[in-house]
Phi, psi and omega in degrees: 000134181285150183283127185302315183295330176290318176297327181297328179253023181299315182298322177296319180289326175297320179296320178296315179301316182289331174293315175301318183296322183287340182234064183289148179226141182282173184305133181066010175241018186279056185287311180294317181298311182292327176300314182294317180297313180298320179297315180295313181298318179298317180296332179271356175102012177280149168278118190251130176242134182236157172109342177295129183069017181091287184250011181293152179229134173236124176252125184245134177229121179250130181229129178068201183247012181298142185268351182282152185227130185237138175244137174231132187243141170228142178264153190245343194275159179253184182249151178277074181210159184270126179285143181232017185286329184072014181289155178301332179255024178297160182304134174260359179260110184306130176074015179225137183208141170278077183263008178239001175081017179293334173299321177291322178300318179294317180296320178300312182290325177293322178298315177295321181299318180297312180300315184291330176289324182282328187246341175047060188271037183208175181224099183153206184239128179246126176247118176261118189252113176256110194257137174278162162049059171284328192287333193234305194238010174081066179295331178298314180296321178298318178295319179296316179298331178278001174103022184311303187275353171277320178282327183229074183300141179230140173277338175202155180222142184226152176209160177222163175222137175295148185225098183290354178263002179244135182306143183305135177087358177266154182239138176219135172193178181201155174287157180082208186288112178263322181224154188281161166287162177215127178229128179249138184225152174241123180254124178250127179248127180247118179244224177216112184282171178170193182285139182297342180275353183230061183296338181293342179261006183239169169236106193275109180286339179293315178297317178298318180297317179298320179293321179295319178304313181292319181294325180299333181291345180278347185298310182293320184282336186236350182238354180246134177308129180303338179274353174260171181237142176202153176226132171235115184238126170267109184271346183204134169229111185240126176198147173075169182227339183203185192293318194245028176236123171278121187286163179278332185216164175218150182231128176247139175240124183227162179225140178231146182220141179213170177250357180230140182296324181290326175291320177303313180296318182294319180293319177302313181296321180292321177301313182299312182294316184294316182298313183290324178293317178297316181299316180298323182294337178261357179080016178257160177263137181238140172226144182238124177247125176277115185284310174190164180206147175243137177285175176295139176276105186247114179278135176291128184304315182294314181290331178291317177296321176300312181298321179293320180294320175300318180297319178297321180293324184278311189257345185096146184299331181289347180259003182243121183294144173295119183302332179291340181260356182279126179271136174296151183252142178283352171294163181237167188204128184279000167301341177304326178297320179293321180290341173286337183263324188222136177296146181181199184208139174248135184223163179252133177253116180296138180228008184292137179257345184089002180214125179056042180271083176281145180289164175300155181071017176255141182295346178255006180301140175227131175286140180274102183298337181294348182266357182296311183293325177295315178296320179294317177301319179299314181297323178296312182293325177295319179296315178302318183287321182285321183252060180291000000 
C-alpha cells in the first residue's frame, strides 16, 4: 500500500521530474540538476555534501542513536540524443534528452527524502547519493575515488532503474550477476598508404581490419564456455576517404560484455592476442586503447532477499518476480562499482503502461510519472526495515 503523505505531494514531485526532464544535462555537467537537488535536500533538513565526482550530491539524515548506515543511490545524467516526444515538458536543450529515466530516479528518491525528513521513521544514518554520469564515463567510480564510502560509510547500498518492459508497479531482481560487465576499446591499425592501383607497394590496413572483425567473432564461439555468456561487437570500422586511395590507417571500435569477471579477463586477453597476431600477419602495427569499462553488477544474496521481501510487503507477492525466473541483462550499470565496495542490491521497477511503451534510449521514450509514489514508498519502507 502506498504511503498517503507521499501521494499527497505526488503532483509536486511530478513537476520536479518534468523540470529535470525539460532541462537535461550530460554526464559531469549536471550543474542545474545538482543545484536543485541540493536546495531541496537542504530545505528539508538534510546535511548536504557536494563535489564528489564533480557534480555529485550526498544528503545525510541521522535519526536516533542507531549505528547502522544505509545508502540509496539515484543517477542524474541524460543522454546525447534528440527528443522526439513533442511533450509540453520535452527537452529544451538541443541534442540532450532524459531518455533513460534518470529524471524519474531522482524524483523517486526526492519524494522519499521529503517524507523521511518530515516523519523520520527510522533509527540510524541514511545517505542519499545522487550520482553524476552513469551513462558514459562511470560517475560512480569517480565518487568512490573521491572518498564516497570513506566519508559516508554504508553497511548496505541500494539502487533501482525503471523498466519499461515490465508492467508498472512490478519489481524484478535476483542475487548474483544481474547485469553484464561492459568494456569499450579502440583499435588503431597503422599500415602504409598509397595509390589503389599499386597495392603491392602498400600495406593495407582496411584488409587487416576486415580480417580482425571476422576473427573477433570466433572468441565467443571458440574461446568461451558454451554455458557462459559473452558478446563481442565491433560497432565501427573506419578507414579511407575515397575509391582509389589505400589509407595509411584504420580504426576499429568494439565493445565486449560478460557476466563473470573471469570470463571478462579471458575475453580481454584473447582480444589482445588475436588483434596483434592478425595485424602481424598482414604487416600492420596494432595498438589497443581501453576507453572505459564497467564491472559485472553483482547483487549480494542476503541484501537481495531483504530487498525482495520489502517489495513483497509493499507491492504484494504477485507484483514481485520470482528471482529464479529473472534473466540477467546484457546491459551494464556503473552501480556495479558501488556493489564492489559495499554489499547491496540493484533492482528493476516496472513502468510499462501497455500503451506507447518505448524502451529506454529511444527518442520517443517517456517516463511513467504514476510510478514515482510507488518507488518512493518502496525506498521509505526499505529504510524503515533496514534502520529499525
